[in-house]
MARBA-3410 file (N, C-alpha, C, O; in Angstrom, 1 decimal):
193
1.1,-1.1,0.0,0.1,0.1,0.3,0.4,1.4,0.0,0.5,2.0,1.1 ~ 0.8,2.3,-1.1,1.5,3.4,-1.1,1.3,3.8,-0.1,0.5,3.3,0.7 ~ 2.3,5.3,0.5,2.3,6.1,1.7,1.9,7.1,1.2,2.5,7.6,0.3 ~ 0.6,7.7,1.6,0.7,9.4,1.7,1.4,10.0,1.8,2.1,9.9,2.7 ~ 1.7,11.5,0.6,2.6,12.1,1.1,2.2,13.2,2.2,1.2,13.8,2.5
3.8,13.1,3.0,3.4,13.9,4.1,3.8,15.3,4.0,4.2,15.8,5.0 ~ 3.9,16.0,2.9,4.6,16.9,2.7,3.6,18.0,1.8,3.2,17.2,0.9 ~ 2.9,19.3,1.6,2.5,19.7,0.3,4.2,20.2,-0.9,5.2,20.8,-0.8 ~ 3.5,19.4,-2.0,4.5,19.8,-3.0,4.7,21.0,-3.8,5.8,21.3,-4.3 ~ 3.4,21.9,-3.7,3.9,22.9,-3.9,4.8,24.0,-3.4,5.2,24.9,-4.0
5.0,23.6,-1.7,5.8,24.3,-1.0,6.7,23.7,-1.0,7.6,24.5,-0.5 ~ 7.4,22.4,-1.3,8.6,21.4,-1.3,9.6,22.6,-2.8,10.7,23.1,-2.8 ~ 8.4,22.3,-3.9,9.1,22.9,-5.0,9.4,24.0,-4.4,10.6,24.1,-4.1 ~ 8.7,25.1,-4.2,8.7,26.5,-3.9,10.9,26.5,-3.0,12.0,26.9,-3.4 ~ 10.5,26.0,-2.1,12.0,25.9,-1.6,13.0,25.2,-2.4,14.2,25.5,-2.3
12.5,24.1,-3.2,13.7,23.8,-3.9,14.2,25.5,-5.1,15.1,26.1,-5.4 ~ 13.1,25.4,-5.2,13.1,27.2,-6.2,14.3,28.0,-5.1,15.5,28.1,-5.2 ~ 13.7,28.3,-4.6,15.0,29.3,-3.6,16.2,28.9,-3.9,17.0,29.8,-4.3 ~ 16.5,27.5,-3.7,18.0,26.5,-3.7,18.4,26.9,-4.8,19.4,27.6,-5.0 ~ 17.5,26.5,-5.9,18.3,26.2,-7.6,18.6,28.3,-7.9,19.6,28.8,-8.4
17.5,29.1,-7.7,18.1,30.8,-8.0,19.1,30.8,-6.9,20.2,30.5,-7.4 ~ 19.1,30.9,-5.9,20.1,31.0,-5.5,21.7,30.5,-5.4,22.6,31.2,-4.9 ~ 21.7,29.3,-6.0,23.0,28.5,-6.2,23.4,28.2,-7.4,24.5,27.7,-7.7 ~ 22.3,28.5,-8.4,22.5,27.6,-9.8,22.0,26.0,-9.3,21.8,25.3,-8.3 ~ 22.1,25.9,-10.7,21.4,24.1,-11.0,23.1,23.7,-10.8,23.3,22.6,-10.4
24.0,24.2,-10.9,25.1,23.0,-10.5,26.0,23.1,-9.4,26.9,22.2,-9.3 ~ 25.8,24.1,-8.6,26.6,23.8,-7.6,25.4,23.6,-6.4,25.5,24.1,-5.2 ~ 24.3,22.9,-6.9,23.2,22.4,-5.7,23.4,21.0,-6.0,23.6,20.5,-7.1 ~ 23.4,20.2,-4.7,24.0,19.1,-4.0,22.4,18.6,-3.9,21.5,19.4,-3.7 ~ 22.1,17.1,-4.1,20.9,16.6,-4.1,20.8,16.3,-2.3,19.7,16.0,-1.7
21.6,16.5,-1.9,21.6,16.7,-0.5,21.6,18.3,0.4,21.5,18.4,1.6 ~ 21.8,19.3,-0.3,21.6,21.2,-0.3,19.7,21.1,-0.4,18.9,21.9,0.2 ~ 19.1,19.7,-1.4,18.2,19.9,-2.1,17.0,19.4,-0.8,16.0,19.9,-0.4 ~ 17.6,18.3,-0.5,17.1,17.6,0.8,16.5,18.1,2.0,15.4,17.8,2.6 ~ 17.9,19.2,2.5,18.2,19.7,3.5,17.2,20.7,3.4,16.2,20.5,4.1
17.1,21.7,2.7,15.9,23.2,2.2,14.4,22.2,2.0,13.2,22.6,2.3 ~ 14.5,21.2,1.6,12.8,21.2,1.2,12.1,20.2,2.2,10.9,19.8,2.3 ~ 13.3,19.8,2.9,12.5,18.8,4.4,12.1,18.2,4.2,11.1,17.9,4.8 ~ 12.6,17.4,3.1,12.0,16.0,2.9,13.0,15.0,2.7,14.1,15.4,2.4 ~ 12.7,13.7,2.9,13.8,12.5,3.1,13.5,12.2,1.1,12.5,12.2,0.3
15.0,12.0,1.1,15.5,11.8,-0.5,14.9,11.2,-0.9,14.5,11.5,-2.1 ~ 14.4,9.8,-0.2,13.5,9.0,-1.2,11.7,9.5,-1.5,10.9,8.9,-2.3 ~ 11.6,10.3,-0.9,9.9,11.1,-0.9,10.4,11.8,-2.3,9.7,11.8,-3.3 ~ 11.8,12.4,-2.3,12.3,13.8,-3.3,12.3,12.7,-4.5,11.7,13.1,-5.5 ~ 12.7,11.7,-4.5,12.9,10.9,-5.9,11.9,10.2,-6.2,11.8,10.0,-7.4
10.7,9.7,-5.4,9.7,9.1,-5.8,8.4,10.6,-5.9,7.2,10.5,-5.6 ~ 8.8,11.4,-6.1,7.9,13.0,-6.2,8.6,13.4,-7.3,7.7,13.8,-8.1 ~ 9.1,13.5,-7.7,9.9,14.6,-8.2,11.1,13.9,-9.6,11.4,14.4,-10.6 ~ 11.4,12.6,-9.2,12.9,12.1,-10.2,14.1,12.6,-10.0,14.5,13.0,-8.8 ~ 14.6,12.5,-10.6,16.2,12.9,-10.2,16.1,14.1,-10.4,15.1,14.6,-10.9
17.5,14.8,-9.9,17.7,16.2,-10.0,17.4,17.3,-11.0,17.4,18.5,-10.7 ~ 17.2,16.7,-12.4,17.2,17.3,-13.5,16.0,17.2,-13.3,15.7,18.3,-12.7 ~ 15.0,16.5,-13.5,13.4,16.7,-13.7,13.2,17.5,-12.4,12.9,18.7,-12.6 ~ 13.3,17.2,-11.2,13.5,18.4,-10.4,13.2,20.2,-10.7,12.3,21.0,-10.5 ~ 14.5,20.2,-11.4,14.3,21.4,-11.9,13.9,21.9,-12.7,13.6,23.1,-12.6
13.6,21.1,-13.8,12.5,21.7,-15.0,11.3,21.3,-14.1,10.5,21.2,-15.1 ~ 10.6,21.0,-13.2,9.3,21.6,-12.4,9.6,22.7,-11.7,8.6,23.3,-11.3 ~ 10.8,23.1,-11.2,11.0,24.3,-10.2,11.0,25.2,-11.6,10.0,25.8,-11.6 ~ 11.5,25.5,-12.7,11.6,26.1,-13.9,9.9,26.4,-14.5,9.4,27.5,-14.8 ~ 9.3,25.3,-14.6,7.7,25.8,-15.3,7.0,26.5,-13.8,6.2,27.4,-13.9
7.2,26.1,-12.6,7.1,26.6,-11.6,6.8,28.3,-11.1,5.9,28.9,-10.6 ~ 8.1,28.5,-11.6,8.4,29.7,-11.6,8.3,30.6,-12.5,8.3,31.8,-12.1 ~ 8.1,30.2,-14.1,7.8,30.8,-15.2,5.9,31.0,-14.7,5.4,32.1,-14.9 ~ 5.5,30.3,-14.3,3.9,30.4,-14.0,4.2,31.6,-13.4,4.1,32.7,-13.8 ~ 4.8,31.0,-11.9,4.6,32.5,-10.9,5.0,33.8,-11.1,4.4,34.6,-10.5
6.0,34.1,-12.1,6.3,35.4,-12.6,5.3,36.2,-13.9,5.3,37.4,-14.2 ~ 4.8,35.3,-14.4,3.9,35.3,-15.7,2.2,35.4,-14.7,1.3,35.6,-15.5 ~ 1.8,35.3,-13.7,0.9,35.8,-13.2,1.4,37.2,-12.3,1.0,38.4,-12.5 ~ 2.2,36.9,-11.4,2.6,38.7,-11.3,2.6,39.8,-12.4,1.9,40.8,-12.4 ~ 3.7,39.4,-13.6,2.8,40.7,-14.1,1.9,40.4,-14.9,1.8,41.3,-15.7
1.1,39.6,-15.0,-0.5,39.6,-15.9,-0.5,40.8,-14.6,0.0,42.0,-14.7 ~ -1.1,40.3,-13.4,-1.8,41.4,-12.1,-1.4,42.2,-12.6,-2.1,42.6,-13.4 ~ -0.3,42.7,-12.4,0.2,44.1,-12.0,-0.1,44.8,-13.3,-0.8,45.8,-13.5 ~ 0.5,44.3,-13.9,0.0,45.1,-15.7,-1.6,45.5,-15.6,-2.1,46.6,-15.8 ~ -2.1,44.8,-15.5,-4.2,44.9,-15.8,-4.2,46.2,-15.1,-4.8,47.1,-15.8
-3.8,46.5,-14.0,-4.0,47.8,-13.4,-3.3,48.9,-13.6,-3.0,49.9,-12.8 ~ -3.0,48.7,-14.8,-2.1,50.3,-15.3,-2.8,50.9,-16.4,-3.2,49.9,-17.1 ~ -3.2,52.3,-17.1,-3.5,52.4,-17.3,-3.0,52.5,-19.0,-3.6,52.2,-20.0 ~ -1.7,52.9,-18.7,-0.8,52.8,-19.8,-0.1,51.8,-20.6,-0.4,50.8,-20.1 ~ 0.6,51.7,-21.4,1.3,51.1,-22.1,2.7,50.8,-21.5,3.2,49.9,-20.9
2.8,52.0,-21.9,4.3,52.8,-21.0,5.1,52.3,-19.4,6.1,51.9,-18.9 ~ 3.4,52.6,-18.9,3.4,52.3,-17.6,3.7,51.1,-17.4,4.6,50.7,-16.6 ~ 2.7,50.1,-18.5,3.0,48.5,-18.2,4.3,47.9,-18.8,4.5,46.7,-18.5 ~ 5.3,48.6,-19.6,6.3,48.0,-20.1,7.3,48.4,-19.1,8.1,47.5,-18.7 ~ 7.5,49.9,-18.6,8.1,50.1,-17.1,8.0,48.9,-16.1,8.9,48.1,-15.8
6.7,48.9,-15.6,6.8,48.3,-14.5,7.1,46.7,-14.7,7.1,45.9,-13.8 ~ 7.2,46.5,-15.6,8.3,44.8,-16.1,10.0,45.2,-15.8,10.8,44.6,-15.1 ~ 10.2,46.2,-16.4,11.3,46.2,-15.7,11.8,46.8,-14.6,12.9,46.8,-14.2 ~ 10.6,47.4,-13.9,10.8,47.5,-12.5,10.6,46.1,-11.7,11.5,45.8,-10.9 ~ 9.7,45.4,-11.8,9.9,44.1,-11.4,11.2,43.7,-11.5,11.3,42.6,-10.9
12.0,43.9,-11.9,13.2,43.1,-12.1,14.2,44.0,-11.4,15.4,43.5,-11.2 ~ 13.9,45.4,-11.0,14.6,45.9,-10.4,14.3,46.0,-9.0,15.2,46.0,-8.2 ~ 12.9,46.1,-8.6,12.9,45.9,-6.9,12.2,44.7,-6.9,11.1,44.5,-7.4 ~ 13.1,43.5,-6.2,12.5,42.2,-6.2,12.0,42.2,-4.7,12.4,43.2,-4.0 ~ 11.3,41.3,-4.0,11.0,40.9,-3.0,12.1,40.9,-2.3,13.2,40.7,-2.8
11.9,41.0,-1.3,13.5,41.3,-0.4,13.6,39.9,0.0,14.8,39.6,-0.1 ~ 12.6,38.6,0.4,12.9,37.1,-0.2,13.3,36.2,-1.0,13.4,35.0,-0.9 ~ 13.6,37.3,-2.3,13.9,36.8,-3.3,15.3,36.6,-3.8,16.0,37.5,-3.4 ~ 15.9,35.8,-4.5,17.8,36.1,-5.1,17.6,36.8,-5.8,16.6,36.8,-6.4 ~ 18.8,37.9,-6.1,18.7,38.1,-7.4,18.6,38.1,-8.7,18.5,36.9,-9.0
18.5,38.5,-9.5,18.1,38.2,-11.1,16.8,37.6,-10.8,16.0,37.7,-9.9 ~ 16.9,36.7,-12.0,16.1,36.1,-12.5,16.3,34.5,-13.3,17.1,34.3,-14.2 ~ 15.1,33.4,-12.3,16.0,31.9,-12.5,16.3,32.0,-14.1,17.3,31.8,-14.7 ~ 14.9,32.3,-14.6,15.4,32.1,-16.2,16.5,32.3,-16.8,17.3,31.7,-17.5 ~ 16.4,33.7,-16.3,18.2,34.7,-17.0,19.1,33.8,-16.6,20.0,33.5,-17.4
19.1,33.3,-15.3,20.4,32.4,-14.7,19.9,31.2,-15.4,21.0,30.6,-15.7 ~ 19.1,30.6,-15.9,19.5,29.1,-16.3,19.4,29.0,-18.0,19.5,28.1,-18.8 ~ 19.3,30.3,-18.1,20.3,30.7,-19.8,21.4,30.8,-19.9,22.0,30.3,-20.8 ~ 22.0,31.4,-18.9,23.4,31.5,-19.2,24.2,30.3,-18.6,25.2,29.8,-19.2 ~ 23.9,29.9,-17.8,24.5,28.6,-16.8,23.9,27.3,-18.0,24.8,26.7,-18.5
22.6,27.1,-18.5,22.5,26.1,-19.1,22.3,25.4,-20.5,22.3,24.3,-21.0 ~ 22.1,26.5,-20.9,21.3,26.3,-22.5,22.3,25.8,-23.5,21.9,24.8,-24.1 ~ 23.9,26.4,-23.8,24.5,25.7,-24.2,24.4,24.0,-24.2,24.5,23.3,-25.3 ~ 24.2,23.5,-23.2,24.5,22.1,-23.4,23.5,21.1,-22.5,23.7,19.9,-22.2 ~ 22.1,22.0,-22.2,21.0,21.2,-21.9,20.2,21.6,-22.9,19.8,22.8,-22.8
19.8,20.8,-24.1,18.7,21.1,-24.8,17.1,21.7,-23.8,16.6,22.8,-23.9 ~ 16.8,20.9,-23.3,15.5,20.9,-22.3,15.1,22.2,-21.2,14.1,22.8,-21.0 ~ 16.5,22.2,-20.6,16.4,23.7,-20.2,16.4,24.8,-21.4,15.4,25.5,-21.6 ~ 17.1,24.8,-22.0,17.3,25.8,-23.5,15.9,25.9,-23.8,15.6,27.1,-24.0 ~ 14.7,24.9,-23.9,13.8,25.4,-24.3,12.6,25.6,-23.1,11.5,26.1,-23.3
13.3,25.2,-21.8,12.0,26.0,-21.4,12.3,27.7,-21.2,11.5,28.6,-21.1 ~ 13.4,27.6,-21.3,14.3,29.5,-21.0,13.4,29.9,-22.7,12.3,30.5,-22.7 ~ 13.9,29.6,-23.8,13.3,30.0,-25.3,11.9,30.3,-24.6,11.6,31.4,-24.6 ~ 11.0,29.2,-24.2,9.6,29.0,-24.0,9.2,30.0,-23.1,8.0,29.8,-22.9 ~ 9.6,30.9,-22.4,9.9,32.1,-20.9,9.8,33.3,-22.1,8.8,34.0,-22.5
11.1,33.3,-22.5,11.3,34.2,-23.4,10.3,34.7,-24.5,10.1,35.8,-24.8 ~ 9.6,33.5,-24.9,8.8,33.6,-26.0,7.7,34.5,-25.6,7.2,35.5,-26.3 ~ 7.2,33.9,-24.3,5.9,33.9,-23.9,5.7,35.7,-23.4,4.8,36.4,-23.8 ~ 6.8,36.2,-22.5,7.1,37.3,-22.2,7.2,38.6,-23.4,6.9,39.8,-23.2 ~ 7.7,37.8,-24.8,7.8,39.2,-26.1,6.2,38.7,-26.3,5.6,39.8,-26.5
5.4,37.7,-26.4,4.1,38.1,-26.3,3.1,39.1,-26.0,2.3,39.8,-26.6 ~ 3.4,38.9,-24.7,3.0,39.6,-23.8,3.6,41.4,-24.0,3.1,42.4,-23.5 ~ 4.7,41.4,-24.6,5.4,42.9,-24.6,4.8,43.6,-25.7,4.5,44.8,-25.6 ~ 4.6,42.5,-27.2,3.9,42.6,-28.3,2.2,43.1,-28.5,1.5,43.6,-29.5 ~ 1.9,42.7,-27.4,0.2,43.1,-26.8,0.2,44.2,-26.1,-0.9,44.7,-26.2
1.1,44.8,-25.4,1.0,45.8,-24.6,1.5,47.2,-25.6,1.0,48.3,-25.5 ~ 2.5,46.9,-26.6,3.0,47.6,-27.7,1.7,48.2,-28.9,1.4,49.3,-29.3 ~ 1.2,46.8,-29.1,0.0,46.9,-29.9,-1.2,47.6,-29.4,-2.1,48.1,-30.1 ~ -1.0,47.7,-28.1,-2.5,47.9,-27.1,-2.0,50.3,-27.5,-2.6,51.2,-28.0 ~ -0.6,50.1,-26.5,-0.5,51.5,-26.8,-0.1,51.9,-28.3,0.4,53.0,-28.2
-0.1,51.6,-29.1,-0.4,52.0,-30.6,-1.7,52.5,-31.1,-1.9,53.6,-31.7 ~ -2.6,51.6,-30.8,-3.8,51.9,-30.7,-4.2,52.6,-30.1,-5.3,52.9,-30.5 ~ -3.9,53.3,-28.9,-4.3,54.5,-28.3,-3.2,55.6,-28.7,-3.4,56.5,-27.9 ~ -2.5,55.8,-29.3,-1.5,56.5,-29.8,-0.7,57.2,-28.7,-0.4,58.4,-28.6 ~ -0.4,56.4,-27.8,0.8,56.3,-26.9,2.0,56.3,-27.3,2.7,57.3,-27.2
2.5,54.9,-28.1,3.6,54.9,-29.0,3.5,54.5,-30.7,2.8,53.8,-31.4 ~ 4.5,55.5,-30.9,4.6,55.5,-32.4,4.2,54.4,-33.2,4.9,53.4,-33.3 ~ 3.0,54.5,-33.9,2.7,53.7,-34.8,3.7,53.5,-35.7,3.7,52.4,-36.3 ~ 4.9,54.6,-36.2,6.4,54.2,-37.0,7.0,53.0,-36.7,7.5,52.4,-37.7 ~ 7.0,52.3,-35.6,7.2,51.6,-35.1,7.1,50.1,-34.9,6.2,49.6,-34.2
8.0,49.2,-35.7,7.3,48.0,-35.9,6.9,46.8,-34.3,7.7,46.4,-33.6 ~ 5.7,46.7,-34.3,5.3,46.4,-32.9,6.2,45.1,-32.7,6.8,44.9,-31.6 ~ 6.4,44.2,-33.7,7.0,42.6,-33.6,8.6,43.2,-33.0,9.0,43.1,-31.9 ~ 9.2,43.7,-34.0,10.4,44.4,-33.6,10.7,45.2,-32.6,11.8,45.1,-32.1 ~ 9.9,46.1,-32.1,10.0,46.6,-30.5,9.7,45.8,-29.7,10.4,45.9,-28.7
8.5,44.3,-29.8,9.0,43.5,-28.7,9.7,42.8,-28.2,9.7,42.1,-27.2 ~ 10.9,42.9,-29.3,11.8,41.6,-29.5,12.9,42.3,-29.0,13.8,41.7,-28.5 ~ 12.9,44.0,-29.2,13.7,44.8,-28.8,13.8,44.8,-27.1,14.7,44.8,-26.3 ~ 12.5,44.9,-27.0,12.3,45.4,-25.4,12.5,43.9,-24.0,12.9,43.8,-22.8 ~ 12.1,42.9,-25.1,12.4,41.7,-24.5,13.8,41.4,-24.2,14.1,40.7,-23.2
14.9,41.9,-25.2,16.3,41.3,-25.2,16.7,42.4,-24.2,17.7,42.2,-23.5 ~ 15.7,44.0,-23.9,16.7,44.7,-23.1,16.3,44.1,-21.8,17.0,43.8,-20.9 ~ 15.2,43.9,-21.9,15.0,42.8,-20.3,15.6,42.2,-19.7,16.2,42.3,-18.6 ~ 15.6,41.3,-20.7,16.8,40.1,-20.3,17.8,40.6,-19.4,18.0,40.5,-18.2 ~ 18.6,41.4,-20.7,20.0,42.3,-20.5,19.9,42.8,-18.8,20.6,42.5,-17.8
18.8,43.4,-18.9,18.1,44.6,-17.8,18.3,43.3,-16.5,19.1,43.5,-15.7 ~ 17.6,42.3,-16.5,18.4,41.2,-15.5,19.2,40.9,-14.9,19.2,40.6,-13.7 ~ 19.9,40.8,-15.5,21.8,40.5,-15.4,21.9,41.7,-14.8,21.9,41.7,-13.6 ~ 22.1,42.7,-15.4,22.5,43.9,-14.4,22.0,44.2,-13.3,22.7,44.9,-12.5 ~ 20.8,43.8,-12.7,20.5,43.8,-11.9,21.3,42.9,-11.0,21.6,43.4,-10.0
21.7,41.6,-11.1,22.2,40.8,-10.6,23.6,41.5,-10.1,24.3,41.0,-9.1 ~ 23.9,42.4,-10.7,25.7,42.1,-11.4,26.0,43.9,-10.1,26.9,44.1,-9.3 ~ 24.9,44.6,-10.5,25.6,46.0,-10.1,24.4,46.6,-8.8,23.2,46.5,-9.0 ~ 24.8,47.0,-7.9,24.0,47.9,-6.6,23.6,49.3,-7.3,22.5,49.8,-7.3 ~ 24.6,49.6,-7.8,24.1,51.1,-8.6,23.0,51.3,-9.0,22.9,50.8,-10.1
22.0,51.9,-8.5,20.6,52.1,-8.2,20.2,53.1,-9.3,19.2,52.9,-9.9 ~ 21.3,54.2,-9.5,20.9,55.3,-10.8,21.6,55.0,-11.6,21.8,55.8,-12.5 ~ 22.4,53.8,-11.9,23.1,53.3,-13.0,22.1,53.0,-13.8,21.8,53.3,-14.9 ~ 21.0,51.9,-12.5,20.0,50.9,-13.6,18.9,52.3,-14.1,18.3,52.5,-15.2 ~ 18.9,52.7,-13.4,17.7,53.9,-13.5,18.2,54.4,-14.7,17.4,54.4,-15.6
19.5,54.7,-15.1,19.5,55.7,-16.5,19.6,54.4,-17.6,19.6,54.8,-18.8 ~ 19.9,52.9,-17.3,19.5,52.1,-18.5,18.4,52.4,-18.4,18.0,53.3,-19.1 ~ 17.1,51.8,-17.3,15.8,51.7,-17.6,15.5,53.0,-18.8,15.3,52.8,-20.0 ~ 15.6,54.0,-18.1,14.8,55.5,-18.5,15.5,55.3,-20.4,14.8,55.3,-21.3 ~ 16.9,55.3,-20.5,17.3,55.2,-21.7,16.4,54.0,-22.6,15.7,54.1,-23.6
16.5,53.1,-22.2,15.8,51.8,-23.0,14.6,52.0,-23.2,14.4,51.6,-24.4 ~ 13.8,52.5,-22.7,12.2,53.4,-22.5,12.4,54.3,-23.7,12.0,53.9,-24.8 ~ 12.8,55.2,-23.4,13.3,56.4,-24.8,12.8,56.1,-25.9,12.2,56.8,-26.7 ~ 12.9,54.8,-26.0,12.5,54.5,-27.6,11.2,54.6,-28.1,11.0,55.0,-29.2 ~ 10.0,54.3,-26.9,8.9,54.3,-26.8,8.5,56.0,-26.9,7.4,56.3,-26.5
9.2,57.1,-27.2,8.5,58.4,-26.7,9.3,59.2,-28.5,9.0,60.2,-29.1 ~ 10.1,58.2,-28.9,10.6,58.7,-30.5,9.6,58.8,-31.3,8.8,57.9,-31.4 ~ 9.3,60.4,-32.3,8.0,60.4,-33.5,9.0,60.4,-34.5,8.7,60.4,-35.7
END
């Protein structure tokens, strides 16, 4: 007879996410995961499989949470430019309990070249963000807020690329005035006529 799980899967998955986010995939050991997740190694293997499979589940969970936060915050903003700025601000002003940077961007730089499954998840996440940006840009153009002479697809690609780079900069510098200048310069393209 199978035993009932003595833990909440979402809770331990969130704990694993924090460990991977702080340490990266390669530096995280199975013992680190077991210790921080607060479950037995056998339970971890039975529930999540090996370390790689657990990491893939963590990436899915992270992407869900990040996209949900984006959607909730963007919906309450009156303008497209405010919505785009918010996406950058979310990278700049993270919750204190969260590690610096973005787990998806960290994964892109750590694993994408030699882990096709991780690369696919990173690309999927980047594509979803780009689609969100495309919707915002088109809405902004329809409202006359963003110049119509800018190609919306090219602009959303540019903004997504800038956002990925910005997430890296947030991780490597504490110079808030520099980060603000980067953000303002990046978004100045939206104001050109």
